C-alpha positions, 0 to 999 in steps of 0.5 A: 319262857312262855308256857303254852297251855297244850294237851299232854305230848310226847317228845315224838309228837313234839320232835314232828311240829313246826320250829317256833320262833321263839324255841319252844322246848318239850319239857315234861309232856308240856311245850314252853316257848322261849322268850325273844332274844332281846339287845343284851341277850343276844350281845353275850349269846354270840359274843361268848359262842364267838370267843369259844369257837376262836379259841376251838375250833380251829384245833377241833377241841369243840365247837359251840352253837346258838340256840341248837336243838338238844335232844336227850334224857326225855327233854328237847331243850334249847340251849342260848350255847350249846358246846360238844367237844368235836369228836361228840359231834354228829355228823352224816351220811358224808361227813357233814356236821348234823341236823340233829344232836341228841345227845347233851351238851358239853357244856351249856350256857344260858342268858337270863331274859328280862321275863324270864323264870330263873326257875326253869333256866336252872331246871334245863342247866339242872337237867343237862348236867344230871345227863352229862354236861361237865358245864354250866353257865348262867348269866345274869345281863343287867345284875352284871353276874354269873352262876357256874355249875359244875356237876356234882358241886354247889353252883359258884357265884362271881359277880367280881369283874376280876373274877376268874370265868371257870370253862372246862377240861376240853377249853382250856386255854379259854381265858376270860374275866367276868368283867371282858363277858360284860365288856361285850354290852359297852358299844 
């Protein structure tokens, strides 16, 4: 994440600013721009969202959304993939999915970029867990490992390709090993 030196602003002021590419996040009064996603990051992001949606969306259990701004608990963050239980998805007056999500995701997936600080990403993961998320993943595409952050527990480090990835109860039908996840990088 790239820190943009600016004066301290309020969350409300931040939300009035135009969106940036890549996205900027609001954390503790500061604007921090995320790094531009690269190939491995983009591939893991779209494939993980698709795998979740293939299992959960047809049955209206959950929906995985990439790069969605989530504003809650005094922060405005943009997880690589934010997963919401179907009943919690905000809708507009017409019953369509809302544009603004002022709620925490039920599950977040973060994919580490080469120049990204693990500490800053972990800070967002802990913020999600502290506000109600039931699970968070931190995927390292270069090292081929993943840190699983369950609520109120020590993180779980997975590096064996046979390791089965824990998922929240709402998508318990999703069965994925670490090897399958990283196979998505192969063309």
